[in-house]
N, C-alpha and C positions, 0 to 999 in steps of 0.2 A: 378742637384750635380756641387759642385764648386769644384775642386780640386777634391779629396775622399772624402770631407764631404758629407753627405747625407741631403736633404733638406724636410721639411715635410711641408705643405700647409692645416691648420684648417679654413676653413669658416662655423663660428655660426651665426645658420638663429634658431633661433627658432620661435614659429607661433605667441607667443601671444605679441602683443604691446599698451601701455594704451594711447598713444598719435596718433598712425595712427595703424589704423587695419588691421592685416597682411600682414605690411609694405614690409616685404621679395619677398613675391610673387606677389605684386601686379604691376600691368603692368606701365612700364618707358620705353619710346620712344618705345613700340610696342613687348620688351618683358619684363618676370620678374624681378625685381627688382635683386635678385641675382643671373640672369645671366652673368651682365654686369660683378661684381665680376669673376665671373667661366671663362669668359672669357676671360678676362684679365690674369688670373691664365693659363689660357689656353696656352698665348703669352710668358709665362715666360720659359726660355732658362734655369733654373738654379733648377727649382722646381721637384721633383724625384713622390713623390707621393701627392692625395689631396685627404683627406675625409673634408666633409659635415656634420655636428651635428648640428642634425635638431627635433622638433617635429612635424612638420608640413608636411600635406602629399604632400601637391603642391609644395611644396621645394623639395622633393625628386624625385617629377614628373622629375621637370624642370630637376634637376643634373642629374638625367636618361637618358631625353631626350637627354640630350650635351654629355651624352657616358660615364659622370663619373662613379666612385666605388658607391656602393650604399650608401645610405648615415649612420651615424651611429642614430640609432634613440635613442633620450634621454629619463632618466628614468624622471619619472613625477617630485621628488625634485631636476632636473637640468632646468625643462622648466619655471616656473615660471619667474613674475617680479622681482624678489628678485635674481634670478640665477647668480651665479658668472661665468664670463666668464672665470674667472682661472681654475673653477670646472669642465666648460664646454671642457677644454684644457685638462687636469687632467683625465678625463672620454674620451674624444678621444686618448690623447696617451697608456691608456690601452687597447684601444680596437684594435690600429692598431698592437700594439705592434714593434720589434726592435727597432735597437739602432739608432736613429737619431742624426746628431747634429746641425741643426737649424731646428727650427721651426717656420712659420711666419703664423701671424694670420690677415687675411682678412675679416672684416667686410663688410657684402653687405650693409650697410647704408651708402657705402661711394662709389657708383657704376664710379666714373668716376678717380678715380683713375688708371694708363694705368699699361704693361707689364715692361714698363722702371723700374716704380717706384720701382717696386716687385722685380727685379733684382738688381736695385740700391742700396737699402737697404741690400739687403743678401749679395753682396760687400763689404760692408763697415761696416757691421758686421763681414766679413771673415776676410779683408782685415787690420782694427783695430785691431780685437781682443778685441773688443768691450763685456763687456755682450748683450747687445742690443741693439737694433736703431727702435726709433722709429717717425714714419710720423709728421709732424710737417707746419705748415702752417704761414703766417704772418700774425698780426693781420689786418681786413681787411679796416679799414680809416690809414692814414696817421697818425703821433704822434699829430698834433695838433689838431686833432680832440677828443683828449682824455685829460680828466682832474679830478678833485676830486670835489664830495661837500660835507661837513661837514654840522654838529647837523643842525645847521640852514638853509641848504636847499641852501647854496650859493654857486657857480660852481666856483671852481678855478682850470685853466687848469696848463698841465701838473702833475707834481710831483713824476713821476717815470720811468725807463728809458723802454720806449715804443721801442727804435730803438734795443733791443734786446729783445725785449718780444714776443713769439711766443704761438700759441695755435696747443694742440693734435688734429688731425684730422681725426683719430682715421680709416685711410685708411690703412696705413701699420705696422705691428709689426715684429720684429725681435729677437729671442731670443735665446738663448742656454737652452736646457730642464732640463737641471742639476740646471741651475740657479734658472731658471724662477718658478719651482716646490720649492727651496730652499726657495726664495725672496716672492714670491706669488706677483709677478710685472713683467711686463716689464719694469719698473723705477729703476732698480736696480744701484746701483754705479757705474758711469763711463757709461752708458746710452748715446749715441750719437742720433744727431735728423739726421732724411732724410728729407730734407727742397725740399717743393713741394707748388705749386702757390695755393695761397687762394681757386682759382677757384676746381681746379682740387683735391683739396681734401675735397670739400663740404660735409657733413654729415646731412641724411636725417632720422630726427626725428619726425617731423609733416608734417599737412599737404600744410603748406606754405612754408616748406625746399623740398619736396617734388615736388612742381608744380615750384620753382627758379629753382630745378638742372634739370627737366625734357628741362626747357627755354635753360639751359646751355649745353645742350648734342651735338645740331646741330656746336657750337663755338669747344666743345672740339675733336668731333670724327674728326672735318675739321682741328686742330692744330695735331692732332695724326698720320694723316694718311700720 
């Protein structure tokens, strides 16, 4: 809770994946990947309640083993490759019921985010009055590395405002449920950015990204200790 406002966190963790099979339950640095997101949520001082939305028995078992409430099992139409995360959020909100002032989306494919990132994004949304806050990271290379390729294949450096360009990292989203359900996106007008180092916002969707993430783990754990 922040002030008198209630905070609900949702971890969407379906079992299917086209590029990395069963990635959310895949062992990463000694634990199922989803466990690192659940551990970060456990360290949050502001989350009042957390639910896991999944169709994967292995994910459900991991959450139960960590002492979290029983996950919400998704219906078939929310479990395929074309399933919308907003639809999964709507389903979870319907299942949990009650009044919630802030909804926090924590995707298990960003296992390096910290409890401080979660609480920082919640505080920013609360204190600013913004409709949403989205976790972002800087580009992985300095601006001098970027450019454009024309139709003839010629490279030209620069040409875009890279000093202010960031990428949505998928690590943390905070929104107000009424606005989120109205707009069907966290990117409502007036949404703010929660800036994170590129390494802490690492997103895992492929075997190569998984391998890099596992290599980063010792350094991230040392920095957050």
